[in-house]
N, C-alpha and C positions, 0 to 999 in steps of 0.2 A: 284186361276188362270191357265190354264191349260197349260201344259210344253211345250217349242216350238218345233214342229216337228224336229229341226234341233240341242238338244240339244245333248249333247255326252253321249250314252248310260251308263257311270259313269265314274265318279267323281276321277281326280287325287292323289294320294297320297303324302302329301306336308310334309317335313322333315321339323324338328324345325329349326330354325334358332336363333344363339347366340345371346345370345342378342335384342332378339323381344321377348314382352308379347303383349296376344289381349287379350282383357276382352269386356262385351258388356252386354247391361242398356238396361229397357224400359224407355224412358224418352218420350215416348208418346205422338208425336208429329203432330200425327195423330190419327187419333180413329181405333185403329187396333190392333189387337190382336199377338203384335211380338213385337222382339227388335227392337230400332231406331237408337241406339247409339252405337257407336264403339271406344275404347280407346286403343290405341296401345302408349305401354312406349316403348323408345327405349333406348339402352345403353347408357350413358357415352360417348362422342366421336364419336357418330353418323354424318356420314357426311352426306349431303341431295342435289339434285338438284333437277328443276321440270320446267315442261312443260307448261304454263296456257294459256287461252282463251284469244285469241286479241280481242274477242268482243267488242265493245263499252259501254257496259252496265252490267261488271262484277259483279259478287258480292261480299259481302264485306270481305269475306272467300278468293277469289283471286285476292283480294287487297294485303289483309295481307300477306299471300303468298309470292305474288311477292316482295312484301318490305323484307320480311323476309329472301328470298333464295339468296343471296349475304353475310349472315353471313356464310353461309354453315353447320352451328351446327343445332344438331335437338335429341330432349329429349321424344317427344309425337306426336300423330297424335290422332287429333277428327272428329271424320266424322258421321255426323246429316243426318238422312233419313228421308224424306216424307215431308218435307221445307227445299226450295230451298235457305230464307233467302238469294233473289235477289232483290233490286228495293224497297228496305225498309227504306233508310235513314238510319236517327244519331239513330236509335231503333234496326236496323241490326248492327251496332255498339257497340251498347250497348250489348247487346246478347254476340259479338264474344269479347270481352273486358272481360265478366263476365267469358268465356270458357279459354279465353289466365290467368285470375289473380286467377280461382280456380286450372288451370295444372300446371304454375310455380309455385304456393306455389308448391302441393305437392310432385313438383318435386326438390325444393329449384334451378331451376333454369331460366333465363331469358324466357320473355314472348315471343321472336325471337326467343326462341328454340321449338317454341309450332306452329305445322301446324293445321290448319281447312280449314273442306269442311263440305257444306249442299247441299241437290238434293231433288229439291221438286217443289213442289209449287213454281212459281215467286211470291211476290206481299206482299208475308204474313210475318212479322216479326217473326224472334224465339223467340220462348217464354224466358224468359228469367227464370223462375221459374224454368218449365220444364227441362232446359238443366241445371241446378243449380242439381236438385234432380237428372238428372241424369245420371250427371259427379260423383255426389259422389256417386252413388249406384258401377257405372263401378269402383271408385277407389279399394272398400271393395269384389269385386266380383271375383269369381275364374277364372283362366285363361279359355282360350276358344280354343280349335281349330279353324283351316284355316277355316276349311265351312263355320263354323258357324260366324264366320268377316267376311268373303264374302257375307252370307243369310244376315245380318244386313245393309249392306251396298244400298241394292237391293231398288229401288220405283218399276218401271213397270215391269222388270227383273222376267221373269217365271223360273231362274234356279242360285244359283250361280255362280260363274264363277272366275277360277281360272286356275291356270298351276306353272311349276318349273320344273327346271333345273338347269344342275350344270357347274364349267368348271374347269380344270385344271394351278393354278396358280405355274409354281414352281416344281411341283411337289406333291401340295396338293389341293385337291378338296375342291372347294365354291358350295356354293350353293345360288341360287335365285329364291324365289317365288312372286310371283305374284295372286292380284285379283284385280278383275275392276266392275264396275258396269256400265250397258246404254245398252237401248232399245229402244229408238226415242228418239228424238231431236239429231241423230248423222251426223254426219258433220265436219269433223278436222277441227281445224283453229289454228296451232300450237298446241293444245291439244285436247283432247277427252272425255266427258264423267268422271267418275274420275276413275280414274286406280293408284294402288302403287304397290314398286318393293320391296321387302325386301331381303338384301344380308349379309352375317356374312366374305366375303371380305373387305380389307383392301381398302378404292380407295379414294384419293381426291377429294374434294367436286368440283375443278374445272378438274377435268379431267370423273369422274361421270357426270357432266354437258354434256359434250360436248361426250362421251359416248349417254347420253341416246338424246340428240337432234337426231343423228345419227340412232337410233334407230325408234328414233319418225316418224321422215321424211319417213320411209320405210315401219311403220304398221297404227299406230294413225289415221297418216294423209293421209294414200290410206283409209281409209274405210267412207262409207255413204250407210246410212238407211234411208236419207226423207229431204236432203241436206241445215238443220237448226243446226245451232250451239249453245249450251249451252252458258248462262250464266256463267257457275258453272264449265266446263273444267277445270278437275286438272289430271296430272299424276305427281306422285312423286316419287322419289330413293333413298332410306334410304340406308346405307352402314354402319351397326356396327363395325367393325376392329374385328372382335371376332374369326376369323378362325386361323391359323396357317400360312397362307399364305403370301407370300411375299406384301408390299407394292405399290398398284399402282399408277405411277404419271404420267405417258403418255407411248407414244406408244412403244417408246422404250424398255418399260420395259417387260420382260419375262411372258409369260402369259395372257398381252394386249389383242393382237387379241382375243383369247379363248375368254376370260372375253367380249370381244364388241359381240362375234358370238354370245355368250349364253345371254346378254341382247336382240339383235334381235333378237333373238330364242322368248323368252319369251315376247316381245313386239306382236310380230306379232302373236301370238300361242292367247293372251288375246285380241286383235284386230280381227280375226277371232268369238273368241267367241259372242264378241258382237253384229257381223251384226248376226250370229247364234240366239240370242235371238232378233232379229229386231222386231220391234213391228208388229204382224202380218204374221211376214213370213213364207215362207213353202221353199224359192230354195235359197242358196246361191250362188250369180253369182260373178265369177269371169271376169275381164276386162282384156285384154290385146292390149294395143299397141305399136305395132313398128313403124319402118322409119317411124317417127315421124323428126322435122328438130332438135329438142332438146330435153333431158329428161324433161324439163318443159314445153314444149308442149306436151306431149305426154300427162303429166299427164290428162292436162288439158281436153285434147280429151278423153279421159279415163273416168275422173270425170262426161263429158256430157253425155258420154253412160251413165254411172252409176246413174247419176241424174234424166235420165229419165223418169218421169211419164209412159211416151206413152211406151218405151222402159221396164220398169219394172211391168207395166199392163201386157205387150203380154206376158213377161213370165211368172205370173204368170196364162194366163190361158193358158198356154202351144201353147202358139202361133207363130211359128217361118216366125213373119213377118222381114226382114231384115231391111224393106224400114226403119222402126226404128230408126234403130243403124248407117242406113245413114248417116237422119235426125239431130241425133244427132252430129256425126261428123262434117256434115255444121254450125253445131252454136254453133259449141265450139270459134268461131272468132280465129280460129289459121291455120294455111297453110297447108292446102288440098287440092288435083286436084280429082276429081272425077273420071278422067278415067286412074286415079293408084289406088286408094282404092280399099284393099280386104277387106273380111270380111267371118269371118269362126265361125259354131256352133260346140262346143265341138269336134274341129279338123275335122270337114271337110270343103272345100270352098263353099261356095253359092253363092259368087259374086267376081271377079276379073277383075281390069283395067276396072271399071266402069260399068260390065254389070253381067247378070246373068251370072252362068258357062254353061258353054252347058251340055243339056242331063240333068239337075237336077233335084235331085229326094228327092222330102221333106221328105218320110216317115223318115231316118233314124237321120233325125235330127228335125223330130219331135218327135222322142221315145227318144234322148238326153236328150228334155225341159219335158220331163214325170220322169226325174231325180228328186235328191235333190239339185246334184250340175253340176251348167250350167256354160259352157265356152263360152266368147264372145271373139275375138281375130277381132282387126282389121290392116290391114298393110297400112299405105299409101302413104309408098313407095316413100319418098324424101328425106331420110337423116337417121340415126343411133340411132334418140332418139325413149328412152322403159320404159313404166312405167307399172306397174299392181295394181289393185285398186280393191277392193272386196264390191260388194251390197249385198239385197237382196229383194226379187220383192214385189211389192206392194197389197194387197189385202184389201177385205171388214174387216177384221180383224182391220191393221190402225183405222179407220174411225171410229169405234167401242169404238177401246182404248181409244183414245182419243178425243173423245166426249164426254165420261162419265170421263175423267182425275182428273177432280176436286173433286168429289161425293166419 
């Protein structure tokens, strides 16, 4: 598959995270010549937090993670690519049971400390014998690097997605690494895609959950590729506690704000990488809404613009059709006043107070739309509410990829 034109020119160098060991294997969940099972072993005492899809048809793996997260501890993560194991009934649970039993027996821990994810085709049970062989293979393979782990969780992705940041807690530097997969079926609903964060910091499970919720709200929950929320969406954060930094229990602790900022930055970077690999994407689009009656209202308007096929195809065609933005604002169902509305592309105002600006010159706007990063700004003129979301354009490539997805 051709790499997305929006892919980073080079991959970041992710440091080792004490207490985290990644291994990969070929379970052959699909007929492809690549590894498709990722096994991450975590040190004893690792705390865990997570956000999961609110889809009413979730995968068995999502249901298991939701059940296990209150325990707050993790010893391993197992991710299967090529098969979502969603809408598979009892057979799907049997495969998950096998994975949980194998991993917990191998690590001599409880099943509730094993976290699982699957991604791929919906409606096909995960083959138990392949899960068995693949996981046993992973137990004995040599540890792999972060890029290999990120590559193994991919499906229609065109490049591995990973990021790293650091924070200082009481004079000690801690590291946070993230890997994520996602390209299509991307629209946030509590969480989106499969994303995993690993840190050597010591953070209580409850506080890690609080911080992950906040980070997700302004990152993963602010992106969309095609307005479709997956059955398998999962974001998990693991804190091994293997650094020398003081433990974090709440925002009164020294370094807590710095850690929250780092986690939010990492999640935002990961979310942007997903949009940059949107199926068939050629443009990265930022939609910023201001002047709404509330932040919540601003986000709904921004998502209406970001999810509009007419807006997305206009951007793909490099057409400065700002009337489509007006349409998307109007259909959002949120407070808006035509005669207070202003719209800008790339910092250039095209309409103000409900009409096109005097002496409007489309040439510089059209030039902006030829670039890879497109900025759309909407000011509703009603209040102080604001929100920013990110999306990509809609091209023929999206149709081609999804028409052939099961082959």
